[in-house]
N, C-alpha and C positions, 0 to 999 in steps of 0.2 A: 680513696682509689678503687675499693671494692664497689662503692655504688657507681662509678665513672664504668667499670667493665662490665656490671650489670647491664647499664643502658647501651652499651657497644655491643654487646651480646645480643641484646633485644632487637636492634636496629638490622644487626646482619641475619637474624631469623626471618624478618620480614622485607628484606630488600627485594629477593625474587620476586616475591608478591606484588610489592609496590611498582616494580620495573613493567609487569605485565598489566596490572590496574592502569598505568597510565598509558599504556598501548591501546588497550581497550579503551579507555577514556577518548582518546584520539580517535577511535575508529567510530565511536558513538557520536563525536560531534559531527564526523563527515558525514557519517548515514542521515544525521539530524538537518543538516545543512540540506542535502539531496532531496530528501521528504520535503523541505519547506519551498526549494527555489526549483524544483521540477514541475513541469507541466502535467498534471496527474492525468490527461486525457481529454482536454476541453474541447467540444465540438463546436464549429463556426456559428454562429447566430444568422439566421436570415436579415438582410437589409428589407427595409420597408418596401422598396420597390419589387422585391423577389415574392412578398406575399400578398400581392394583389388579387392573384387569381387562386389564393389557398383558404379562402374565408369560410367555405363550405367543406372543409377537407373533414372526413368522418374522425371520431375521436380515437378510434381503433383500429390496428390491423392486425394481422394474425400471420405467421409464418411456422413451418414445422420444421422443429431440429430434432434430429434423431428420435423421430417420432412422437414427440413431444411439442404441443401446439405453444406458442410462446408469443405472447401479446406484446405488439410494438404500438406504445401511446404516443398520440399528437401532442407536444409540447407546444403550448400556446404562447410561451415567452420566447423561446427559439425558433417556433415557425418550421418544424420537421417533425418526422417519425423519429422517435428515439431508437436507436439499434439495441437488440438485446443487452441485457445487463445494465443500460444507461440509465442514470437517473438525473433530476435536476437538482442541483444545490441551491437551497434558498438564501444560503451565506454570499456565495459566489456568485448566483445569479447565473449559470452557466449549466449545461447539461456535461457530464461527464462519464466518459464509457469506463465499464467494470466499477461504478460509483461504489466505494466501501463504506466511507464516513467523511466527514468535513472534522478534521482535527483542531482545536482552538490551539492545541501546544505549539502546533507547527503553522497555523493560521494559514492553513492549506488543506484541498481535499485531498482524499487517499484515493486513487484510480488505478487505472490499468498502468499506466506508467511509471508510477513512485510507490506503489505497493510493497515492492520487494525491498526498497530502499527503507520503508516505515518497519518491515516486520524484522530487518537488519537491526535497525535502530532500537528496538525494543529488546532484541537478543541482546546486543552489547550494552545496552542500559542494564539489563539484569545481571549480565556477567560482572558488570563493573561494580554495583551495588553489594553482591556477594563477595566480591574481593577484597573491597573496602571492608565489610562486615568481617570476614577472616583476619584482616591486618588488624582493627580494633580488637579482636578477642586476642589474637596471639600478643599485642600489644599490652593489653591489660593483663594478660597471665605471666607476663615478665614483671612487673611491678609489685611492691608491698607497702604499704596497703595500697588495695583496689582503687580508692578515691582519690589517691596521688596523681592520676592521670585521669584528671576528670574530661579532658577533650576527648579522648577515646572512648570513654562511656557514653558522652553527648551523641558522639557520630553514631556509634553500634546502636543506640536507641533510633535514632533518625534514620539508618537504614533498615532497620527491622519495619519501622512503621511505612517507610517507602516502598519496601520489596511486597508488602502484601499486594497490592493494586497494581503494582506493575508486572507482578509476576502472574497474578489471575489475567490481565489483559494479555500478557503472551499466550498462556494457555488458552484463551478462548480465541485467538486469531490461529494458533496450532490446530483446534478443531475444526476451526472454518476451513483451512486449508485442506485438511483432510477429507471433509465433505464436499468440497469444491465450492464453497459459498463464500459470499460477502456479507461483511456486517448487515448492509441493508436488507440482503435476502433473508438473512436469517432473523431479523427482528421483525420484518414483514410477514414471515412464514411464506415466500414465495413457493419455494420448492420443499416437499417433504418425502420421505422416506427415498425410493428409487426414482422418482419422477424429474430429478433433476439433469439435464441433459449435458450440462458443462463439466461433469466430473468424469476424469479419466482413471480414477481410482487412487487411493493414499499416495502410493511412492510415485506416480507420473503427475500428479497434483504439485506434490513438492518440487520434483525436477522441474517441472514447466514454471513454476513461481520462480525459483531460484535460480534457474540457469538459462533461461532465454533472454535474449539481447534486449536492451531495452525499447520498446514500440516507438515508430517516430511518429512526430504529428501529421494529423488529417488535415489536409488541404482540399476544400470544396466539398466536404460530405453532404450538404445541402442538395447535390445534384443528384444524390442517391434516390431520393424519395421524389423526384419531381419529374425533370423529361428524360433521364435515362436511367429507367429501372435495372437494366441489364449491365452493371461495370464492376470490373476488377480495381482493386489499389494497386498501383504499381509503384516501385520504390522509384523515387527521383534521384539526381545527383545531389540535391539539396539536404534538408533536414524535415522531409516530410514525405508523403504519398499524392500522387496525382490520380485520380479516376481517370479510367480508359474503358471504353466499350467493349465487351466481349462477348459473343454468341453463346459460348459454351458456360458464362457464369449465371448462378440461379439467383433470383430477384433479391435483393437486400444482403447477398453473401459479402462477406469483407476479404475475398483472396489476394493474398500477397505473391507478387512475382518477382523476382530477381531481375527485373529488365532495367536497365537505364534508359531514361527519358530525356 
């Protein structure tokens, strides 16, 4: 009877943490699926008939953003000039805007449209591991001898081992957001010091990443670097943008207007 009472008291102690852990686990699964299934910001490839006149296109073009010269590279696979912060993923074989990296764990690129979900997934995963570790520690503290609850010990050891790389990855991305960089830009040392034209400061970088609405898909980006150099991306009634000629839009700008077309 005393053994049974101790077990009940132990369960009651960890019950609130267990409920919170289950809720965070559900959020972790949701953000994982959103990261894996959301289009990261893929730009449409050129068709063969569209590239007949682009065989002698220069490899690079330059635009000035906040007094910083930004290089636009011509993608030989997609056959257009990549917009700023865009990179070609060798795994997906597509150009992805604000390309961060290709994540094998979600089998998808992490880019402009799903980076927020990826960051939230990492945050929830770390919280879930920490809560599970806390539950195991409380569980082991209520049993005597310690080895009588071998399952909690094994789970606790697994949590400690898995927490180190996952927490390190989250910390790395917190630093990247603070600096206004992507993983690709950090690894390639594209911007160093104060020459990053895309940072808004620590607080604004976090607000922009967490609070902005999910960007819509691009439709017809290829026209931006060809026949109509002065275009604006205008929101359509569907799930994308439409390029519309504007006289007051600078070259290669990605201005978004709240106009239904």
